[in-house]
N, C-alpha and C positions, 0 to 999 in steps of 0.2 A: 296512581296518576298515569294516564296513557301519554306516552311521549311520541312525538313525530320522528319518523326515521327518514333521513334524507340521503340519497345516493350521491357519492362524489367519485370522480375518476382519479383524483390524486390529492395527497395531503403532505405537507411538510411540517413536522413538529420539532421544536427545539426545547430540550430540557436544560435548564441552567441554574446553577447555584454555586455554593462554595465547593472547593475541591474535596471537602469532607462530607458533602451532602449526598454522595452516592449517585451522582448524575450519570456517570459512565455505566454503572450497573443498571440503573433505571432504563437508560436508552437501549442498552444491550438486551434487556429482557423484553422491552416493547418490540424491538427488532425481531427477536426470536419468535414472539407470538405472531408477528406480522408475516414472517417467512412461512410459518406453519399454515397460515390461511391461504397462501399461494399468491400473494401480491409480489410484484417486482419491487425491489428495495435497493436503496443506496444510502450509506451513512457517512457522517462526518463527525468523529470525535474531536474535541478541541479542549485541551486542558493545560494547566500551568506546568512548568518544568519542576517546580519545587514539590517535594513530597507533601508538604502541608503549607501552602501559601497562607499569608495572613487572612484570618477569617473576616468576611464582610467587606473586603477591599476589591477594587477592580482587577488588580493583578491575580487575585485568588479565584476568579470566576472560572468554573469548569462547565463545559456544555457538550451536549450530544444531540446532533441533528439527524433525523431519519426522514427520508422521502419514500413514500410508498404509493403505488398506483395500480390501476387495472390494465396497464399497458407497459410496453418496454420503456424504461427510463435510463438515463445515462449519467445523471449527477445526483448529489444529495439535495439539490434544490438551491435556488438563488436566495429565496426569502421565505422565512417560516410563515405558515398560516396560523400556527399556534405557538405561543411562547409560554412555557411554564417557568416562572421566576420565583425562586425560593427565597430571595432577599432583595433589597434595593440595589446592591451591586450587580446582581444578575440582570435586573431590569435595565439599569443604565447602560451596561456593557453591550446589551443586545438590541435595545430599542431602535437604534438607527437602521437595523437590518429588516425591520418589520414593514410590510406594506400597510397602508391605511385600511382599516376594516378588519385587521387581524385580531384573533382572540388572544387575550393575555390573562393567564391564570396566575394570580399572585398570592404568595403566602403572607397574609396580612400580619401574622404574629411577629414577623421579622422587621416590620416597618416601624421600628422604634426610633426615638430621637438620636440615639447613639449610632445605630446602623445607618440612618439617613445622613448623619454628619460625616461618616467615614467616606462617603462617595460624593460629598458636596451638595447634597440636597438641603436647602434651607427650609423648604416646605415639602411635605410628602406629596409625591405625584398622584397619590390616590385621593388627595383632598383639593387639588387645583384642577385646572382645565387642560393640563399638558397631555393627558391621555384621552382627550375628547374624541380623537379620530379612530380610536380602537374600541373593541368590545372587551371590557374589563370584567373579569370574574374574581372578586375578592373572596378568598377561601382561607380560613384560619387553619392551615394545614397542620401546624405543630400542635396547637391546643386540641384540635379535634382528634389527632392521632393519640395524644396522651389520654384524652378522655375515653377513646375506644379501647385503650389497653389498661384501663383502671383496674380491671379484675385480674389482669395477668401478673405473673410473678416476675416482673422486670423492674429495674430502676427507672427513675424518671429520665435519666440520660439515655438509656437504651430505648425507652419509649419514644423520645424525641428523635432519635436516629432513624426510627422506622417511618418517618414522615415521607421519605421517598417512595415507600411502598404504598402509602395512602395516595400519593400523586399518581403512581403507576396504575393503581386500581381505578382511579377516576378516569384517566385517559383510556384505559382498556375498555371501560364501559362506554365512554364517549364515542369511541371508534369501533365498537363491536368486535374487540379482539378476543380470541380464545385465551384462557389463562391457566389451564391445567398444567402446562409445562412449567410455568412460573412457580406454581405451588410445589411441584416436584423438585424444582431447582432449590427452593428455599429449604426443603427438607434435607437435601444433600448438603447444601452449604453450611447449615447450622446443625448438622447431625449430632455433633458433640454437645450441643446446648439446646435441648428440646424446648426450653422456655423461650429462646429466641425464634425458633421455628414458629411456635404458637403466636408470638407477638407480631412477627412480620406477616404471617398469614392473616391474622386479625386486622392488621393495618390495611393490607391490600383489600380485604373484603369490606372494610369500613369505607374506603375510597370508592369502591364499586357501588356500594349501597347509597352513598351520598349522592353520586350521580343519578342513581335511579329515583331518589326521593326528593331532591331539591328542586325548587322552581327556577333556580338560576340557570340550569341547563335544561332547556325545554326541548332541545333537538338532539337526537342521537344520529350518528353517521355510519354509513357502510361504504366500503370500497371493495368491489368485487375482485375475485382472483384474476390475475393476469393470464392471458393466453400465452402459454409457454410450451416449448418443445417437450413432448412426453418423456418421462424419465424420473429418476430419483434425484431430488435436490436437497442441498443443505445450505444454510447461511454460513458464509466463510469470510474471514478477514484475509487481507493480502499476506500477512506474515504466516498465518496458518496454512494458506494455500501453498505458499512457497516451501514451507516445511514439508508438506505432504508430497510436493513435487520432488524434493530431494530424496524422500523415502522411496517414492516410485522409481526414481533413477537408480537407486541402489538395487531394488528388486529386478528391474529390467536389465541391468548390467550384470547382475550376479556378483557385484562387488560389495564389500563392507563400505558404509559411509562413515567418514570421520569428520566431525565438526570441531574445529578449534576456535573458540570464541572468547572474547572478553566482553562483559556486559556493557552495553552502550545503548542509549535511547536513539532511535526507535527500533533497534534490531534485536533487543534482548529476548523478545517473545519467540524468536526462531530457536534460540538455544533452549528455552523452556519447553517448547513443543517437541523438538527433536529428542530431548531427553526422555520423553515418554515412549519412544519407539525402539527400545533395545531389541525387542523380539524380531524386528526386521533387519537386524544387523547394523544398527546405527549406534555409534559410540560418540559420546559428547565429552568434551573437556573444557571446563572453565579455566582459562589460562590466567597467569598473573598479570599479563599485559597484552597489548595488541600484537607486538612483535613475536612474543612466544606463541600466540594463537596461530598466526599464519605460518610460523616456522614448523609447528607441530603438524598443521594441515599438509604442508608440502612434504614433510617427512612421511606422513601417512600415504601420500600419493606415490612416493618413491618405493614404499613397501607394498604397493599393489592395491591400495584402497582408493575410493573416490574422496579426495581431500577437499574440504569446504571450510571457508572462514567467513564469518558474518560481522558486519560493523556498520559504521556511518562515516561521513566524510573525514572527521579527525582521525579515525582509525585507519582509513585507506592511506592517509599521508604517512603514518607510522609504518605501515606494511609495505610501502612502495619498494624498499630495497629487496625484500624477500620475493615480491612479485617479479622483480627484475631477475632474481636468481631462478625463479621458475621458468622465465622466458629462456634463459641460457641453458637450463637443464632440459627444457622441452618436456615437461611433465604436466599432466592434467591438474588443474586447480580451479575451483569455483570460488570467486570472491563476491560476496553479496554486500552491496553498498546501499543501505536504506537511507537515502539522502534526507538531510535536515537543513534548516536555515543556518548559514554560517556568515562570516568565517569564524575560526576558532570555536569556542563553545557555542557562540551564536544564540539561537533560540532552539533548544534541543527538541521541543515537542511540536515545532511548526514545520511546515513543508517547504521544499524548494527543489529545483532541478539544476543546481549550480555545480554539480560534480562531473559534468560531461567532459569538460576539458581535462580534468584530472584523470578520468578513466581512459581517455584517448591518448594523452600525452604525458601523464604525470609520473614518469620514471626517467632515470638517467640513461643516456645512450639511446640507441635505436632499439626500443623494447616494445614492439607492437603486441597487443592482445585483442581478443575478440570482446565486443561489448554489445549487450542486448538489454532491452528495457521492457517490462510488462506494462500493459496499458490500463489494467483494472485489477481489483482484488483477486477475482477468480483466474485471471490470466497469469497471475504469479505462478500457479501450478505448472502451466505449460511452458512458461519462460524458464523455470528451474529445470525442467526436463531438457529443453533446448540447450541451456547452458551446459548441462552435463553431457549431452550428445557431442557438442562441439569440443569440449575439453577432452573427452575420452578419445574421440575419433582423430583429432588433430594434435593431441599432446600439447595443449596450450593452456595458459591461464585464460579464464573468461570472467569478465566483470559483469555482474548483473545489477543494473541500476534500478532499484525500486525507489520509493520515497515515502515520507510519512503519511501522505494522503492515501496512497494505495495500501500501505502496510496496515494501517489501523482502520481504514474504511472496510465496509463489508457489502456483500451482494449475494444473491442466490447463485449457487454453483451446481451445474448438472454433472453428477458423478459420471466419469468416463468409464467405458468398458476397458478393463485392464489390458485385455488382449489387443486392443486397438492402439495402445501406446507404443512408441518406437522401441525397437529391439536395440539395446545399447551394449550388448555383449562385446567384449574385447578379446583379442588373442594376445597373450603374453608370449614373449620370446622364450623358447624352450631349448633351442639348440644353436650352435654356431651358424652364422650366415655368410661368412667369408667364402671366397672362391675355393680356398684350400680345404674347406670342410671342417677346419679345426679352430678358426679364428672368429671371434665375435666382434662385429663392427657396430658399436652402439649408435653411430650417426649415419648408418646406411639407410636411406629414406625410402618409404613407399612412394613409387612414382606418381600415384594418383593423389594422395593426401599430403605428401611431403613430410609425413610424420615419421619419427624414428622408432625403432623397436622399444618396447617396454619390457624390461627384464626385471623380475622380482629378485631382490638381493638374496644371495645364497644359492641361486640356481647354478649348478655345477657347470663350469666351462664358460659362463657368461659374465665373469668378473670384469668390471670396467670402471674407469675413473669418472667421478662426478665433481662438481664444484663450479665456482663462478668464473674461473679463468676461461678465456676463449678456447674453444675446442677445434681440433682439426677435423675437416670433413671426413666422414666415414669412421675413422679410427677413434675419435674422441680424445686424442692426446692433446696436451696443452700446446697451443700454437700462438706464436707472435708474428706469423707470416702475414704481410700486408694483403696479398692476394686472397689468402684463405679467409682473413677477417672480412674483407669486402664480400666474398662469396657467402659466408655464413650470415652476415647481416641481411643481405638481399634475399637469401633463402628463407630466413625466419619471417621476413616481411611478406614474401610471396605465399608462405604457408597460410597466413591470415587472409591476405587479399583474395586468394583463390578458393576460400571456403564457399561452397555453393549454398546460398540462402534463398528463400522464396522471393519471387518478384513482389514489389510493393503493389498493393491493390488500390485502385482509385474508385471512390464512390462519387459518380457523376451521373445521376439518374437520367437527366435529359440529354447528356452527351454534348451539350453546347456551352458549358461553363467556360468563362475566360479567366476566372480566378481560382487558384488552387490553394487550399489551406493545408499546410504540411505540419504535422506534429510528431511528438515522440513521448513515450511514457504516459504519465497520468493526465496529460492534457487531452487525451482521447475523448473523455466524456464531455467536458465543456465545449470542445470544438464540435463534436457531433451534435450536441444539443443546439448550439448556435446555428450550425448549417441546416439542421432540421427546421428551426424557426424561420430562417430566411426562405427556404423552399416552400414552406406553408404559406408564405406571403407572395409566392410567385417569382422569387428571385433565384437565379441559377448559380450554383456554386459547387465546387468539387472539393473533396476531402481525401487525404491520404495520410497514413500513419506509419512511422518507422518503428519496427521492433529491433531490427539489426542495425546498429550504428557503426559497427566495425566487424566485418566488412559491410558496406551498404549494398542494397539490392542492385543487380546488374542493369535493371531497366529504369533506375531512378533518373538518369540523365535524360532519357527519352521522355519520361513523364514530365519532368520539369520544363522541357522545351515545348511541351504541348499547350502551355498556358501563358497568357499575357502577363499575369502577375502571380507571384507566389508569396503568401503570407505565412510567417512562422511564429505562432504564439509560444512563449516559453516562460517558465518561472525562474528566469535568470536574466542576464543582460544581453542575451543574443548569442549563446554559445553554438547552437546548431546552425543558426543563420550564418555565422562566421565560417563554419565548415562548408556549408552549401555554396556560399559566395566564392570561397577560395578554390574549391574542388570542381565546381560545375560552372563557374563564371555566370551565375544567375544573380541578378540584383534583387535578392529576396527582401521583402518588407518584414522587419522584425517588430513584433509587438510583445512587450515584456512587462512583468510586474514581479516584485520580490517582497511581498507583504507577509510571507509566511502562511498564506492562505491560497487555496486553489482559485483559478479563474471562475467567475460566474459566467453562465451562458449569455446573460443579458449584455454584459460589457463586451464580450466577444462579438455578439450579434451586431451591436452598434458599430464597433470598429470595422467589421467586415462589410457592413452596408456602406460605410464611407468609401472603402476601397472600391466596391462595385460601382459606385456613382462616378468614380474618377477613371475608370478603365476606358 
């Protein structure tokens, strides 16, 4: 059968099923295949917090969305063109997100009376007219997979588990994806059980062959590679990029990297990744709790390492006292906060940007720290390097605010030239610095950076007192002097405020925009896509994005004054907007949502268009 091949410029696919159906693995493999083909990609994993949520129920639905195109894209896509629904719960949970005319591939074997009843279907949507506005492809995924593996030496249960590979094979055929890397992946993953290698490969090929031979899929699609800057690329998640950024910081500084961490969603993958890189001088410690983790990291910095601790919002709350100690000791420390929906336990696997206030102000006393936020998965690499640069140069804690959306999402990353990365080497104190030539003054500051000397414990002649009690200027002795305390508090604040950070860049192609959209962190993609859509319709709008949140860029005040309206979209209730209003006296328009999901570009485009109409 000769099948028509149709060219597309972009596609959004969502794989959805039970949390035990392997949807994250399926989406990840499809993404890897797509990255090898050279498309630009952006992904959105979405899964329950429970290790194994109740099968067949709405809370148990796990999904993976991948957006790929032949041009530069900024988001995982607002609405799927294709939904692969492994059961009724997956269909019901995701149907509202589909545009009319979308393709729905359903696993008909799971549409039993029992499974339909679990999600409130009185009648199967496959048998009534509720799906009339969509292109429905009923496929008996489970039974066809079991049939394809009848000759394999696997149990029926293992055969049924392979249905995600059947679905992957079908979608790989449908969108002309290469699959050699997936076959190699399966060989590695199940190397200890050759029968499972054979079963999964057979299921994948069965799905591919089904697409090739069935009349239900008469069209095959192609998406050409995107035009991208020449170089070597790899697909990377935010957590993986951040981990490699910390490894690179260790290499470029010449220091050992010590990670003290307690497992917490969604930051645990950083611990997992860094534990693989011992050969680069990375030492990881899984601590008994969050307080021990940050204490060990600060101790490592005291001993001459680059101390790092990773966590999410609940962990930052527990670490706050030790972060304050790091402020008083004036030692480098990188605190990675992969934000999630709160408060308290909240929704551990859902995204949010609600830790900004805590990062800026969440310590007792006047305890300023530097705060930066990556804007995309690949940007996590460079944000980690920048956090390390500031921490090492200015002897200060730095909070790096990632979030679940950035951490688990993925995109192509152009591998940088290592020699182009910043030189992070530091000079430790090796001899007395007092005027008499014999005294060591641990708080005698560098006049340019206001950083104090960093003396490794045990260096002869450089013994000095440390601890949380206020220090006397220069000598570091315990001091209760009011004037000294005022001086030290102001000096620590000045050390942060005077850190030179790059000016904020404004994207205003026509140069005549009257509205500026200001964002930070992971809102970069949705804001960029919304502004791009408005400009394509002839509307003028400017966009700027903050990476450095403390200190802020020196030109930010001038930029804000250049526009009649400033709109700040955030996945919180307006935390950056409050800072901008207070600091710059700008009546910023705050647009907020806290649904545990990223903004869609469509909702932002609609909101921004209303602002433009009223300028």
